[in-house]
C-alpha positions in Angstrom: 0.0 0.0 0.0 1.3 3.5 -0.7 1.9 6.2 1.9 -1.1 8.3 1.0 -3.5 5.3 1.4 -1.8 4.5 4.8 -2.3 8.2 5.8 -6.0 8.0 4.8 -6.5 4.7 6.8 -4.8 6.3 9.8 -7.1 9.4 9.8 -10.4 8.1 8.5 -12.4 5.3 10.1 -13.6 2.3 8.1 -17.2 3.4 8.8 -16.5 6.8 7.1 -14.6 5.1 4.2 -17.7 2.8 3.7 -19.8 6.0 3.5 -17.4 7.4 0.9 -17.5 4.1 -1.0 -21.3 4.2 -1.1 -21.1 7.8 -2.4 -18.6 6.8 -5.1 -20.7 3.8 -6.1 -23.6 6.1 -6.6 -21.5 8.5 -8.7 -20.3 5.5 -10.7 -23.9 4.4 -11.4 -24.7 8.0 -12.5 -21.7 8.0 -14.8 -22.8 4.7 -16.4 -26.3 6.1 -17.0 -24.8 9.2 -18.5 -22.6 7.2 -20.8 -25.6 5.2 -21.9 -27.4 8.4 -22.8 -24.5 9.4 -25.1 -24.5 6.0 -26.8 -28.3 5.9 -27.5 -28.9 9.6 -28.0 -32.6 8.9 -27.1 -32.3 11.5 -24.3 -29.5 13.8 -25.5 -26.9 15.1 -23.1 -24.4 18.0 -23.7 -21.4 15.8 -22.9 -19.7 13.7 -25.6 -19.3 9.9 -25.4 -15.6 10.4 -25.0 -16.1 12.7 -22.0 -18.7 10.3 -20.5 -16.2 7.4 -20.8 -13.6 9.5 -19.1 -16.1 10.3 -16.3 -16.9 6.6 -15.9 -13.1 5.8 -15.6 -12.7 8.5 -13.0 -15.5 7.1 -10.9 -14.1 3.5 -11.2 -10.8 4.9 -9.9 -12.7 6.6 -6.9 -14.3 3.3 -6.1 -11.0 1.5 -6.4 -9.4 4.0 -4.0 -12.1 3.5 -1.4 -11.6 -0.3 -1.6 -7.9 0.1 -1.2 -8.4 2.4 1.8 -10.6 -0.4 3.3 -7.6 -2.8 2.8 -9.2 -4.6 -0.1 -6.4 -5.2 -2.6 -7.8 -5.8 -6.1 -4.5 -7.5 -7.2 -4.3 -9.9 -4.2 -4.2 -13.4 -5.8 -6.7 -15.1 -3.5 -9.1 -12.1 -3.6 -9.0 -12.1 -7.4 -9.6 -15.8 -7.6 -12.7 -15.4 -5.3 -13.9 -12.5 -7.4 -13.4 -14.4 -10.6 -15.3 -17.5 -9.3 -18.2 -15.2 -8.2 -18.2 -13.3 -11.5 -18.2 -16.5 -13.5 -21.2 -17.9 -11.4 -23.1 -14.6 -11.8 -22.3 -14.6 -15.6 -23.7 -18.1 -15.9 -26.9 -17.1 -14.1 -27.3 -13.9 -16.1 -26.7 -15.7 -19.4 -29.2 -18.4 -18.3 -31.9 -15.7 -17.7 -31.3 -14.3 -21.1 -31.5 -17.8 -22.7 -34.7 -18.5 -20.8 -36.3 -15.2 -21.9 -35.4 -15.9 -25.5 -37.5 -19.1 -25.5 
């Protein structure tokens, strides 16, 4: 972990970092919806698709920072394996729902 994240962890409680994470997740959701608007143009927005993608990446970085401040290392091998297994299971279920709906 880098010294700035160590500094944050020393000065901000996990409870407050969780609040920050929730806020950043909300902003990430908003950025995803805004990007969708630029892609469909059904409900035009003044920002470009390129700017919307940049905003989405910034919000992903904010979420990542909060996770790191909570001590969740996205490059930890065991953590990544657990996330991959969970992601694969969720993808299987999602694809199954799509297949079932297509029948």
